[in-house]
C-alpha positions in Angstrom: -12.2 -14.7 20.7 -14.0 -17.5 22.6 -11.9 -20.6 23.3 -12.8 -23.6 21.2 -12.7 -26.8 23.3 -10.1 -29.3 22.1 -10.0 -33.1 22.3 -6.7 -32.7 24.2 -8.5 -31.1 27.1 -9.8 -34.4 28.2 -6.3 -35.9 28.1 -5.0 -33.0 30.1 -7.8 -33.6 32.7 -6.7 -37.2 33.0 -3.0 -36.4 33.3 -3.6 -33.8 36.1 -5.1 -36.5 38.2 -1.7 -38.0 38.5 1.1 -35.5 37.7 2.1 -32.2 39.1 3.2 -30.7 35.8 2.2 -31.0 32.2 4.6 -30.3 29.3 2.5 -29.6 26.1 4.6 -30.2 23.0 3.8 -30.2 19.3 4.3 -28.3 16.1 4.1 -24.5 16.0 0.7 -22.9 15.7 -1.4 -25.7 17.2 -2.7 -23.6 20.2 -0.5 -25.1 23.0 -0.3 -21.8 24.9 -4.0 -20.9 24.4 -5.1 -24.2 25.8 -2.8 -24.0 28.8 -3.9 -20.4 29.6 -7.5 -21.6 30.1 -6.3 -23.7 33.0 -3.8 -21.3 34.6 -4.2 -18.8 37.4 -0.7 -17.3 36.8 0.7 -16.8 33.3 4.4 -16.1 33.0 5.4 -15.4 29.4 9.1 -15.3 28.9 8.7 -13.8 25.4 6.8 -10.8 26.8 9.4 -8.0 26.4 7.7 -5.9 29.1 8.6 -8.4 31.8 11.1 -10.6 30.0 14.3 -9.1 31.5 12.9 -9.3 35.1 11.5 -12.8 34.7 14.8 -14.1 33.2 16.8 -12.6 36.0 14.7 -14.3 38.6 14.6 -17.6 36.7 18.4 -17.6 36.3 19.2 -16.7 39.9 16.4 -18.0 42.2 13.8 -19.7 40.0 11.9 -21.2 43.0 10.6 -17.6 43.6 8.5 -17.9 40.5 6.7 -21.0 42.0 5.3 -18.9 44.8 2.7 -17.4 42.4 -0.9 -18.6 42.5 -1.2 -22.1 40.9 -1.7 -23.5 38.4 1.2 -21.6 36.8 1.9 -21.5 33.1 5.5 -21.1 32.0 5.3 -20.1 28.3 8.5 -20.3 26.3 10.1 -22.0 29.3 13.1 -23.0 27.1 14.3 -19.4 27.5 14.8 -20.1 31.2 15.8 -23.8 31.3 16.3 -23.8 35.1 12.5 -23.7 35.3 12.4 -27.3 34.3 14.5 -28.6 37.2 12.8 -26.3 39.7 9.3 -27.6 38.7 10.6 -31.1 38.8 12.0 -30.6 42.3 8.8 -29.0 43.5 6.8 -32.0 42.2 9.2 -34.4 44.0 8.8 -32.5 47.3 5.0 -32.1 47.0 3.7 -35.2 45.4 0.1 -34.6 46.6 -0.1 -31.3 44.6 -1.3 -32.2 41.2 -1.8 -30.1 38.0 0.2 -27.2 39.4 2.3 -26.3 36.4 2.0 -26.1 32.6 5.1 -25.8 30.4 4.7 -24.7 26.8 7.1 -23.4 24.2 8.1 -23.3 20.6 9.2 -26.6 19.1 11.8 -24.6 17.2 13.8 -23.9 20.3 16.4 -26.2 21.8 15.6 -26.8 25.4 18.5 -28.3 27.3 17.5 -30.1 30.5 19.9 -31.9 32.8 17.2 -34.2 34.2 14.1 -35.9 32.8 10.7 -35.1 34.3 9.7 -38.8 34.5 6.7 -39.3 36.8 6.7 -35.6 37.7 6.3 -33.7 34.4 4.1 -35.6 31.9 4.4 -34.8 28.2 1.4 -34.4 25.9 1.6 -33.9 22.2 -0.8 -31.4 20.7 -1.9 -31.7 17.0 -3.7 -29.2 14.8 -7.4 -29.1 15.1 -9.5 -32.0 13.8 -12.6 -31.5 11.6 -14.8 -32.0 14.6 -12.9 -29.3 16.5 -13.2 -26.9 13.6 -16.9 -27.7 13.2 -16.6 -29.3 9.8 -17.5 -32.7 11.2 -20.9 -32.9 12.9 -19.6 -35.5 15.3 -22.6 -37.9 15.0 -20.3 -40.9 15.1 -18.0 -41.4 18.0 -14.9 -43.6 17.5 -15.0 -44.6 21.2 -18.6 -45.6 21.0 -17.9 -47.6 17.8 -15.3 -49.7 19.6 -17.4 -50.0 22.8 -20.6 -50.9 20.9 -20.1 -51.7 17.2 -23.7 -52.6 16.7 -24.8 -49.0 17.7 -23.9 -47.7 14.3 -27.0 -47.5 12.0 -25.9 -44.9 9.5 -25.1 -41.2 9.5 -25.2 -38.1 7.2 -22.4 -35.6 6.8 -23.0 -31.9 6.4 -19.7 -31.4 4.6 -19.4 -31.7 0.8 -16.3 -32.9 -1.0 -15.5 -29.2 -1.7 -15.7 -28.5 2.0 -13.3 -31.4 2.7 -10.9 -30.2 0.1 -10.9 -26.7 1.4 -10.4 -28.0 5.0 -7.3 -30.1 4.1 -5.8 -27.2 2.2 -6.4 -24.8 5.0 -5.3 -27.2 7.8 -6.3 -27.3 11.4 -4.2 -24.3 12.6 -6.2 -22.2 15.1 -4.8 -19.0 13.7 -7.1 -19.3 10.7 -10.1 -18.6 13.1 -9.2 -14.8 13.2 -9.1 -14.4 9.5 -12.1 -12.6 7.9 -11.5 -14.1 4.4 -11.0 -17.6 2.9 -7.9 -16.3 1.2 -6.5 -15.2 4.6 -7.2 -18.6 6.1 -5.2 -20.4 3.5 -2.2 -18.2 4.2 -1.6 -19.7 7.7 -0.3 -23.1 6.4 1.8 -21.3 3.8 3.5 -19.2 6.5 4.1 -22.2 8.7 5.6 -24.1 5.8 8.0 -21.2 4.9 9.0 -20.6 8.5 9.8 -24.3 8.9 12.4 -24.6 6.1 13.7 -21.0 6.3 14.3 -20.7 10.1 12.9 -23.4 12.4 14.9 -26.2 10.9 18.1 -24.5 12.1 16.8 -23.1 15.4 15.5 -26.5 16.7 18.9 -27.6 17.7 21.1 -24.6 16.9 22.6 -26.3 13.8 22.8 -24.1 10.6 21.0 -25.8 7.8 20.4 -24.8 4.2 16.8 -23.6 3.7 16.9 -24.8 0.1 17.5 -28.4 1.1 14.8 -28.1 3.8 12.3 -26.7 1.2 13.2 -29.4 -1.4 12.9 -32.2 1.3 9.4 -31.0 2.3 8.3 -30.7 -1.3 9.4 -34.3 -1.9 7.5 -35.4 1.2 4.5 -33.6 -0.2 4.7 -35.4 -3.6 5.1 -38.7 -1.8 2.7 -38.2 1.1 1.0 -41.4 2.3 3.1 -43.6 0.0 5.9 -46.0 0.7 8.6 -43.9 -1.0 11.9 -45.1 0.4 14.8 -42.9 1.5 16.7 -43.4 -1.8 13.7 -42.0 -3.7 13.5 -38.9 -1.6 17.2 -38.3 -1.7 17.1 -38.6 -5.5 14.2 -36.2 -5.5 16.1 -33.6 -3.6 19.4 -34.3 -5.4 17.7 -33.4 -8.8 17.9 -29.8 -7.7 20.5 -29.7 -4.9 23.3 -32.2 -4.1 22.7 -33.9 -0.8 24.5 -36.8 1.0 22.7 -39.6 2.9 23.9 -38.4 6.3 22.7 -34.8 5.5 19.3 -36.2 4.4 18.9 -38.1 7.7 20.0 -35.0 9.7 17.3 -32.8 8.0 14.7 -35.5 8.5 15.6 -35.7 12.2 15.3 -32.0 12.6 11.8 -32.0 11.0 10.8 -34.8 13.3 11.9 -32.7 16.3 9.7 -30.0 15.0 6.8 -32.5 14.9 6.4 -31.8 11.1 7.4 -35.2 9.7 5.3 -38.0 11.3 5.8 -41.2 9.3 3.5 -44.1 9.7 4.9 -47.5 10.7 3.8 -50.8 9.2 1.7 -53.4 11.0 3.3 -56.8 10.4 1.0 -59.6 11.7 2.1 -63.1 10.9 -0.7 -63.7 8.4 1.7 -63.8 5.4 5.3 -64.9 5.1 7.8 -62.3 6.2 8.9 -61.8 2.7 5.4 -60.8 1.6 4.9 -58.0 4.1 6.0 -54.5 3.0 7.4 -52.9 6.2 8.8 -49.5 5.0 7.5 -46.3 6.5 4.6 -44.5 4.9 5.6 -40.9 4.4 3.4 -38.3 6.2 3.3 -34.8 7.6 1.5 -33.6 10.7 -1.1 -31.8 8.7 -2.0 -32.2 4.9 -2.1 -28.4 4.5 1.7 -28.3 4.8 1.9 -30.7 1.8 -0.5 -28.4 -0.1 1.6 -25.4 0.7 4.8 -27.3 -0.4 3.1 -28.2 -3.7 2.1 -24.6 -4.2 -1.5 -25.3 -5.2 -4.9 -24.0 -4.3 -8.2 -25.9 -3.5 -9.3 -25.4 -7.1 -6.3 -27.4 -8.4 -7.8 -30.6 -7.1 -10.8 -30.4 -9.4 -8.4 -32.0 -12.0 -6.2 -34.1 -9.8 -8.1 -36.7 -7.7 -5.1 -38.9 -7.4 -3.1 -36.5 -5.3 -6.2 -35.5 -3.5 -6.7 -39.1 -2.4 -3.3 -39.2 -0.7 -3.9 -35.9 1.0 -7.4 -37.1 2.1 -5.7 -40.1 3.7 -3.3 -37.8 5.6 -6.2 -35.7 6.8 -8.0 -38.8 8.1 -4.9 -40.1 9.9 -4.5 -36.7 11.6 -8.0 -36.8 12.9 -7.9 -40.4 14.0 -4.8 -39.6 16.0 -6.6 -36.8 17.7 -9.8 -38.7 18.4 -8.0 -41.6 20.0 -5.4 -39.6 21.9 -7.1 -40.1 25.3 -7.0 -43.9 24.8 -3.4 -43.8 23.7 -4.3 -44.8 20.2 -1.8 -45.1 17.4 -1.9 -45.6 13.6 -0.1 -48.1 11.4 -0.8 -49.5 8.0 -0.8 -53.0 6.3 0.4 -53.7 2.8 1.8 -56.8 1.1 3.3 -57.6 -2.2 0.1 -59.3 -3.3 -1.6 -55.9 -3.4 -3.6 -56.5 -0.2 -3.8 -53.4 2.0 -5.4 -51.5 4.9 -4.6 -47.8 4.6 -4.8 -47.6 8.4 -4.8 -49.9 11.3 -6.0 -48.0 14.4 -4.8 -49.6 17.6 -6.1 -48.9 21.1 -4.0 -49.4 24.3 -6.2 -52.4 25.3 -5.4 -54.4 22.2 -8.5 -53.6 20.2 -8.0 -52.4 16.7 -9.8 -51.3 13.5 -8.9 -52.0 9.9 -9.5 -48.9 7.9 -9.4 -47.8 4.2 -9.6 -44.2 3.2 -11.6 -43.6 0.0 -12.7 -40.3 -1.5 -15.8 -41.5 -3.3 -18.5 -44.1 -3.2 -17.2 -45.9 -6.3 -14.0 -46.9 -4.4 -15.8 -48.3 -1.3 -16.3 -51.8 -2.7 -12.6 -52.4 -3.4 -11.7 -51.0 0.1 -14.2 -53.2 1.8 -13.0 -56.3 0.0 -9.4 -55.7 1.2 -10.5 -55.3 4.8 -12.6 -58.5 4.7 -9.7 -60.4 3.1 -7.3 -59.4 5.9 -9.9 -60.5 8.5 -10.2 -63.9 6.6 -6.4 -64.3 6.7 -6.3 -63.7 10.4 -9.0 -66.4 10.9 -7.0 -68.8 8.7 -3.8 -68.1 10.7 -5.7 -68.7 14.0 -6.7 -72.2 12.8 -3.1 -73.1 12.6 -1.7 -71.1 15.5 -3.5 -72.3 18.7 -1.1 -71.0 21.4 -0.8 -67.3 20.3 -3.8 -66.5 18.0 -4.2 -63.0 16.6 -7.1 -60.9 17.7 -9.7 -60.5 15.0 -10.3 -56.8 14.0 -12.9 -55.2 16.2 -14.0 -52.9 13.4 -13.7 -52.7 9.7 -14.2 -49.2 8.4 -14.1 -47.4 5.1 -13.8 -43.6 5.8 -15.0 -41.5 2.9 -15.4 -37.9 1.8 -19.0 -38.7 0.8 -22.3 -37.6 2.5 -23.9 -40.8 3.7 -22.7 -43.5 6.0 -24.1 -47.0 6.4 -23.4 -50.6 7.4 -22.6 -53.1 4.6 -23.8 -56.7 4.7 -20.2 -57.9 5.1 -20.0 -55.9 8.4 -17.9 -53.1 7.0 -18.9 -49.6 8.2 -18.8 -46.8 5.6 -18.4 -43.5 7.5 -17.9 -40.0 6.1 -15.0 -38.1 7.8 -17.5 -35.3 8.2 -19.4 -37.4 10.8 -16.5 -38.6 13.1 -15.4 -37.4 16.5 -13.5 -38.8 19.5 
């Protein structure tokens, strides 16, 4: 199967200009090994039973011998031979001019014990599932980077994806494994398998602590029901406890394990000083790395959402957040949200490393765009009002105000808000 270029490839190119080794991390099934293989002259796979015994013997006795192979070298499942980490680190120390020589990949469900960090030698990159642009379900006619660099360049767009296409994509997820399936039914099985593997096995393997699969399953199901909401810890604990008794320390232990697996990825609040501190809601917004895992936890099919647009709206928000993270990964972008007790909100606040940011609302249909645009304009107005009083440390005005939709047509509103279908976006 031909390799599909990923957005992360550009980030890897950038990192290899500075660092000797790259450690690609992320949830299972995102294509970490496949991407690293495209760049490697030597591929050492510690899970390959044909060579495993011999490789482990060398790695445990004289690991530096493995570094004599033609570079770049990929060490796949390097956690099985933890001495590799220190050996690569030492090589990078002694040969600072040799860049992009090593790639380390492995399952996030394995506990890798390393005595020394790889700071300034081994750079870590997080890989996410595929975005809609990478899977071909976004035509990529609107670049996030170009929007920030030249906001006036946007004059409308047309998506090729229907609402049904978007619903199917979020149910299937961005897991590359789906590409080899010959049927739609088979494609949908990938997320289900990953979900079941997570709570039944990986949640215990990640740090070698035995955990109850039932609690793991119930916790993921609660996250699925509360995805992209501000459900607090107490709510989720009560949700799980309705079917299985769980203490608060146990809850936090399971959450931490799922975070180590890169499955749980909550969204932090953006708390600018445009309202009183008591007005800002600052709890975490619950989220998973891919909305398909929530769909699998809920046990529903794409057809289910023909009669449940409320749940679909939250899942669509999760899909958009996933894609925006991917599209801005090269510019070290990150996502937060804004919400206050007056009902004013921005579903997403997309921050770039240079301080620029976009206020964003995620809306399934055209009939919701007006309300979303009003929220974004009101937040901008509050920032302006604040700046009139605060002369020494004013807040930056939003560089972009965007409503991302599951509709077909994109356009610029008179109030400056850009309405853009998710099926048009790219990095």
